[in-house]
Backbone as ProteinMPNN parsed JSONL, in Angstrom:
{"seq_chain_A": "MPEMVQTFKSMQKTEEEKRKFLALIQGVELNESSNENKGGSTFEDVRRRALGINASADDVVSLQGGLAAEAGFGVGAGLGYSIE", "coords_chain_A": {"N_chain_A": [[45.356, -35.159, -9.085], [42.486, -35.074, -9.731], [41.434, -36.576, -7.699], [41.959, -35.011, -5.438], [40.234, -32.973, -5.77], [37.877, -34.288, -5.7], [37.792, -35.18, -3.057], [37.811, -32.747, -1.725], [35.257, -31.871, -2.508], [33.659, -33.779, -1.302], [34.116, -33.269, 1.425], [33.152, -30.714, 1.634], [30.387, -31.269, 1.2], [29.951, -32.884, 3.42], [30.175, -30.965, 5.407], [28.138, -29.35, 4.856], [25.893, -30.883, 5.293], [26.254, -31.232, 8.052], [25.784, -28.624, 8.842], [23.071, -28.227, 7.961], [21.812, -30.137, 9.758], [22.327, -29.201, 12.299], [20.971, -26.77, 12.125], [18.278, -27.619, 11.791], [17.799, -28.86, 14.223], [17.602, -26.636, 15.72], [15.339, -25.596, 14.764], [15.237, -24.522, 12.224], [14.882, -24.296, 8.85], [17.029, -25.053, 6.097], [16.757, -25.672, 3.592], [17.204, -24.728, 0.35], [15.649, -24.925, -2.006], [13.054, -25.337, -1.035], [12.616, -22.9, 0.289], [12.361, -21.145, -1.722], [9.949, -21.717, -2.894], [8.213, -21.582, -0.839], [8.142, -18.735, 0.231], [7.284, -17.288, -2.044], [5.881, -14.832, -2.645], [5.081, -12.25, -4.583], [5.835, -8.678, -5.283], [3.505, -7.678, -6.492], [1.573, -9.546, -5.614], [1.503, -9.146, -2.787], [0.761, -6.45, -2.777], [-1.898, -6.54, -3.847], [-3.232, -7.933, -1.876], [-2.941, -6.132, 0.205], [-4.61, -4.161, -0.804], [-7.059, -5.363, -0.362], [-7.891, -7.312, -2.093], [-8.717, -10.427, -2.896], [-7.85, -12.247, -4.947], [-6.226, -14.016, -7.441], [-3.38, -13.221, -9.542], [-3.865, -13.876, -12.134], [-6.622, -13.765, -12.384], [-9.639, -12.062, -13.466], [-10.889, -10.499, -11.683], [-8.971, -9.394, -9.999], [-8.244, -7.137, -11.264], [-8.901, -4.192, -10.044], [-9.414, -0.908, -8.89], [-6.615, 1.125, -8.61], [-4.968, -0.787, -9.795], [-6.31, -1.733, -11.956], [-6.299, 0.597, -13.493], [-3.537, 0.838, -14.084], [-3.331, -1.335, -15.583], [-4.667, -0.55, -17.771], [-7.354, -0.431, -17.819], [-10.298, 1.16, -16.733], [-12.667, 3.475, -15.28], [-15.176, 3.522, -17.477], [-13.554, 2.497, -19.503], [-13.886, -0.015, -20.391], [-13.921, -3.562, -19.472], [-16.38, -4.743, -18.216], [-17.209, -6.096, -15.651], [-18.375, -7.727, -12.739], [-18.394, -8.734, -9.207], [-20.255, -11.435, -8.098]], "CA_chain_A": [[44.557, -33.903, -8.934], [40.986, -35.317, -9.591], [41.183, -37.112, -6.323], [41.929, -34.013, -4.446], [38.985, -32.282, -6.091], [36.665, -35.146, -5.2], [37.879, -35.151, -1.752], [37.328, -31.535, -1.335], [33.793, -31.765, -2.708], [33.086, -34.674, -0.264], [34.33, -32.444, 2.757], [32.055, -29.555, 1.606], [28.943, -31.925, 1.285], [29.807, -33.329, 4.848], [30.017, -29.688, 6.246], [26.915, -28.789, 4.579], [25.021, -31.751, 6.019], [26.274, -30.918, 9.425], [25.04, -27.324, 9.127], [21.589, -28.405, 7.974], [21.451, -30.899, 10.756], [22.372, -28.202, 13.476], [19.895, -25.806, 11.973], [17.048, -28.345, 12.036], [17.724, -29.039, 15.623], [17.326, -25.378, 16.257], [14.09, -25.402, 14.157], [15.49, -23.576, 11.034], [15.088, -25.129, 7.723], [17.915, -24.423, 5.235], [16.639, -26.126, 2.195], [17.032, -23.574, -0.592], [14.516, -25.019, -2.958], [11.663, -25.133, -0.308], [12.563, -21.518, 0.58], [11.999, -20.452, -2.966], [8.578, -22.111, -3.131], [7.385, -21.131, 0.329], [7.978, -17.332, 0.268], [7.226, -16.846, -3.304], [5.069, -13.713, -2.848], [5.837, -11.165, -5.284], [5.365, -7.379, -4.802], [2.15, -7.542, -6.796], [0.754, -10.186, -4.85], [1.44, -8.387, -1.524], [-0.053, -5.177, -3.068], [-3.28, -6.931, -4.255], [-3.582, -8.45, -0.546], [-3.024, -4.854, 0.901], [-5.773, -3.393, -1.228], [-8.162, -6.169, -0.129], [-8.224, -8.063, -3.395], [-8.429, -11.81, -2.613], [-7.865, -13.012, -6.266], [-4.838, -14.271, -7.995], [-3.015, -12.259, -10.665], [-4.538, -14.208, -13.424], [-8.104, -13.554, -12.409], [-9.976, -10.666, -13.915], [-11.439, -9.681, -10.527], [-7.839, -8.688, -9.396], [-8.141, -5.78, -11.841], [-9.626, -3.3, -9.537], [-8.894, 0.373, -8.632], [-5.413, 1.434, -9.276], [-4.343, -1.923, -10.54], [-7.094, -1.638, -13.286], [-6.058, 1.773, -14.193], [-2.359, 0.609, -14.606], [-3.589, -2.317, -16.694], [-5.321, 0.121, -19.051], [-8.806, -0.469, -17.665], [-10.711, 2.015, -15.735], [-14.08, 3.836, -15.452], [-15.581, 3.86, -18.983], [-12.616, 2.014, -20.499], [-14.133, -1.422, -20.463], [-13.874, -4.527, -18.331], [-17.582, -4.717, -17.527], [-17.271, -7.347, -14.774], [-18.686, -7.546, -11.215], [-18.465, -9.919, -8.481], [-21.762, -11.81, -7.764]], "C_chain_A": [[43.088, -34.009, -8.877], [40.624, -35.843, -8.265], [41.064, -36.078, -5.262], [40.669, -33.181, -4.503], [37.731, -33.033, -5.499], [36.679, -35.232, -3.722], [37.32, -33.833, -1.021], [35.738, -31.349, -1.486], [33.006, -32.647, -1.649], [33.097, -34.002, 1.042], [33.366, -31.342, 2.669], [30.646, -30.175, 1.746], [28.794, -32.357, 2.747], [29.432, -32.118, 5.715], [28.751, -29.238, 6.162], [25.73, -29.538, 5.398], [25.011, -31.43, 7.369], [25.506, -29.591, 9.76], [23.518, -27.393, 9.1], [21.102, -29.196, 9.213], [21.255, -29.983, 12.007], [21.281, -27.257, 13.4], [18.542, -26.478, 12.242], [16.802, -28.698, 13.471], [17.184, -27.677, 16.234], [15.997, -24.961, 15.71], [14.164, -24.576, 12.988], [15.679, -24.584, 9.891], [15.903, -24.469, 6.44], [17.924, -24.894, 3.851], [16.342, -24.957, 1.186], [15.783, -23.74, -1.624], [13.154, -24.912, -2.322], [11.5, -23.691, -0.035], [12.086, -20.705, -0.549], [10.533, -20.6, -3.193], [7.643, -21.539, -2.034], [7.052, -19.577, 0.227], [8.003, -16.654, -1.083], [6.372, -15.678, -3.734], [5.762, -12.614, -3.567], [5.334, -9.864, -4.734], [3.881, -7.123, -5.265], [1.25, -8.294, -6.102], [0.425, -9.545, -3.46], [0.591, -7.079, -1.742], [-1.586, -5.469, -3.196], [-3.879, -7.223, -2.761], [-3.876, -7.148, 0.235], [-4.262, -4.1, 0.508], [-7.025, -4.228, -0.947], [-8.764, -7.044, -1.192], [-7.787, -9.521, -3.125], [-8.422, -12.697, -3.902], [-6.488, -13.109, -6.658], [-4.597, -13.352, -9.168], [-3.675, -12.606, -11.97], [-6.0, -14.305, -13.454], [-8.492, -12.174, -12.73], [-10.584, -9.829, -12.753], [-10.215, -9.073, -9.86], [-7.604, -7.361, -10.017], [-9.095, -4.733, -11.343], [-8.943, -2.004, -9.068], [-7.666, 0.815, -9.343], [-4.777, 0.482, -10.13], [-4.958, -2.023, -11.89], [-6.587, -0.515, -14.073], [-4.564, 1.582, -14.847], [-2.365, -0.414, -15.768], [-4.198, -1.747, -17.982], [-6.766, 0.022, -18.978], [-9.109, 0.575, -16.58], [-12.292, 2.341, -15.957], [-14.327, 4.167, -16.848], [-14.524, 3.261, -19.894], [-12.772, 0.474, -20.582], [-14.232, -2.267, -19.312], [-15.173, -4.411, -17.475], [-17.857, -5.964, -16.67], [-17.567, -7.029, -13.39], [-18.651, -8.768, -10.608], [-19.783, -10.255, -7.927], [-21.722, -12.553, -6.575]], "O_chain_A": [[42.424, -33.257, -8.163], [39.541, -35.545, -7.76], [40.257, -36.171, -4.336], [40.115, -32.749, -3.492], [36.781, -32.483, -4.942], [35.602, -35.355, -3.137], [36.595, -33.817, -0.025], [35.074, -30.737, -0.648], [31.908, -32.313, -1.203], [32.118, -34.146, 1.774], [32.754, -31.05, 3.696], [29.796, -29.571, 2.401], [27.704, -32.247, 3.307], [28.564, -32.176, 6.586], [28.175, -28.769, 7.143], [24.834, -28.956, 6.01], [23.932, -31.324, 7.951], [24.758, -29.465, 10.729], [22.788, -26.83, 9.916], [20.0, -28.904, 9.678], [20.209, -29.987, 12.656], [20.674, -26.915, 14.415], [17.716, -25.865, 12.918], [15.648, -28.821, 13.88], [16.388, -27.686, 17.173], [15.504, -23.944, 16.199], [13.174, -23.9, 12.708], [16.467, -25.528, 9.946], [15.456, -23.483, 5.856], [18.819, -24.642, 3.045], [15.289, -24.322, 1.254], [15.071, -22.798, -1.972], [12.2, -24.459, -2.955], [10.371, -23.203, -0.097], [11.459, -19.664, -0.352], [9.903, -19.652, -3.662], [6.516, -21.106, -2.269], [5.889, -19.18, 0.151], [8.631, -15.612, -1.271], [6.12, -15.473, -4.921], [6.841, -12.138, -3.213], [4.504, -9.865, -3.825], [3.112, -6.465, -4.565], [0.128, -7.822, -5.917], [-0.73, -9.432, -3.049], [-0.213, -6.721, -0.882], [-2.42, -4.711, -2.7], [-4.979, -6.745, -2.486], [-4.929, -7.044, 0.863], [-4.908, -3.471, 1.346], [-8.086, -3.736, -1.33], [-9.932, -7.435, -1.178], [-6.589, -9.805, -3.129], [-8.965, -13.802, -3.881], [-5.646, -12.323, -6.224], [-5.534, -12.773, -9.716], [-3.995, -11.745, -12.79], [-6.592, -14.841, -14.391], [-7.821, -11.212, -12.355], [-10.755, -8.615, -12.865], [-10.473, -8.15, -9.086], [-6.894, -6.521, -9.464], [-10.021, -4.367, -12.067], [-7.738, -2.132, -8.848], [-7.656, 0.882, -10.572], [-4.106, 0.838, -11.099], [-4.286, -2.345, -12.87], [-6.444, -0.659, -15.287], [-4.326, 2.059, -15.957], [-1.584, -0.372, -16.718], [-4.228, -2.355, -19.052], [-7.439, 0.345, -19.957], [-8.319, 0.828, -15.671], [-13.035, 1.644, -16.648], [-13.687, 5.078, -17.372], [-14.619, 3.538, -21.089], [-11.789, -0.223, -20.835], [-14.591, -1.8, -18.231], [-15.153, -4.07, -16.292], [-18.705, -6.782, -17.024], [-17.005, -6.062, -12.877], [-18.83, -9.806, -11.244], [-20.408, -9.395, -7.307], [-22.765, -12.979, -6.079]]}, "name": "protein", "num_of_chains": 1, "seq": "MPEMVQTFKSMQKTEEEKRKFLALIQGVELNESSNENKGGSTFEDVRRRALGINASADDVVSLQGGLAAEAGFGVGAGLGYSIE"}
């Protein structure tokens, strides 16, 4: 029985490699790990870019407008920081 399982796994690996090869010929990359890293934009990242904020989430500059109000900062509520 272990021989059959190993044979089946080998066949699956061969088929997967064939699919990846055919996809690469057509210009499509099927590597799952690189897809996760490339298109890793979160909703908050897209939202900041749409608001015209060119700062990352861990930068204090990203706390502007509605995002600042959601984070608990707002007019007269602290965060005296300006872009120079």
